[in-house]
N, C-alpha and C positions, 0 to 999 in steps of 0.2 A: 557444602557441596563444592568440589573442585572442578572448575571448568576444564574442558579439553585444552591442551596447549596449542592455541592458535597463533599466539604471538611468540616468535622465536628470538627476535632481535629488537633492541631498543631503538625507537624512532628518533631519539635525541642523539645518542652517541654510537649506535650500531653494535654495542656489545650484546652478548647473550643475556637473555632474561631467564628467570626461574619463577615458577608459580609458588607463591607463599602468601600467608595472611600477614599484611603489614600491621604494625602497631596501631591500635585504635580501630581496626577494621574487623569485619566478621567474615569476609570471603577471601578466597585465594585470588590473587591478582598477579599479573606479569610484572615482576619487579626487576629492574636492571641491577646487576651485580656490580657494575662499574660506577654509574653516576647516581643510582638510587631512584631514578624516575619510576613512578608507578603508572602502569598503563591500564586504564579502565576500559572495559568492553561493555557497551550498553546496547539495548535493542535499537533496531533501525526503524524509522517511521516511513510507512508507505501511505501516500495521500492520493486521493482521487475523487471522482464524482460519479453520481448516478444521474446522467443527463436524461431529461424527459421532454418529449414533444407530444402533447395531447395524451393519448393512451399508450404511447410507445416509449421504449427506452433505447438508448444508444449503446451499442456494444462494438468493440474493436477486435478484429482477428489478429493475433500476435504474429509479428514477423521476426521475433527473436526468441531465444531460449531464456528461461525455461518455458515449456509448454507452447512451442512454436505451432502455429496453425489453430490454436484453441481461442475461444472467445473470452473477452474480459471487459470489465469497465475500464475507462481511461484512468490510469493510475501509475504511480511510480515512486521512486525514492525521493523524499523531501531533501532539499538542498540547504546548506548552511545559509543563514541570512534571509530566510523566508519563513513566513507563518504557514501553518497547515493549510489555511485557505488559499494563500498565494501559491503554494506548491500544487494544490489540487487544480487550481485554474491553469497553471503552467502545463501540468501533465495533460490536462484535457485538450489544450490547444496543440501540444506537441504530438499527441497520439491520434487525435481525431480531427483537429482543425475546427471543431465546433465552437460557436459563440454561446456562452452560457452565463447565467446569473445564479449565484449560489443562494440556496434557500435554507441553509442551516446544516449543522453536523447531523449525520444520520446514523452511522454505525461506527463503533470503535471495537475492533476485534483483535484479540491477542493471539499471536501465532508463536507460542513459546518455543516450540521445538526448533524453529529457525531464527529466533531472536528478532521478531518483527511485531509491530503494532500497526494495524491498517485503519486508517481514518477515511471514511467515505462521506461526502457531502451530497445532499439532494441538490439538484441543479435544474433550472428551467432553461431549455434551449430557446434562444432569442430568434432563431430562424432555422431552416433545415440545411444550411450550408455545412458541408462536411468535406474536409480536405486532409486525409490521413497523412501523417508523417512517415519517416522511414521505418519506424518500429512497428508499423501497422500494415497488414496486407490489405485489409478493407475495413470500413466502418459502415454500419447501417443501423437503421431503426427496426425494432422488433416489437410486435404486440405480444402480450403475455403468452398466448397459445403458440407463438412462433419461436420462443426462446429455445436455443439449442442446449437444453439442460445437460445432455450427455457430453457436450463439447465445451463446457465451461472450464477455463484454465485453473481456477483456484476456488477453494471452499469459501473464502471470504466473499468472493463475488456471488456465489450461489446463495450464501446466507443473506447478503444484502438484498439481492433480488427477491428472495422469499419474503423477507420482512416488508419490502416495498409493496409487493402485490397484495399481501394480507392487509397492510395498513391502508392501501388505496381503497379497498373495499369498505373500510371503517371510516375513511376520511380523517384519520388521526396520524400524526407524524411524531411519535416519541423518538428519543435517541435510544438506540439499541446498543448494548454492550455484550460481550461474550468472549469465550475462549474457543479456539479451534485446536482440537487435540492432535 
């Protein structure tokens, strides 16, 4: 399968690239015609938490696109030099200001059409302090019956919350994996 031509110029020398299958490879890659650099395009990791206080979960209302004004779990793009857990904690602080303790990886969801993998960790809130950052309009705790299901920003958030409330009834916390079409 040939990917759409997203890379047009070499990051090393600036020359035009062409998509072709390099020797020893099986996929078309952006290959520089001048210096020969092969540019690989890989999925982006999104990391976050499902913060819980008692029977409530913490959601953040987005102050940025995409999905401005919709509710989400605190999450964002993983940075170089950090683990998935470190990134999830950083994003939780940046978006909600909440103090949490991770309780383990909970969902791993592939969003193939946009080239992302979402990792959510269960997290126990250490207190009810919330201090949203600039990417968040507001952050608040919701009981299951209060969740704004029609105003959730992303299907990965919906799927993670659905798993959480079902698992809470069973008092079992397996790791869930899946694909978002």
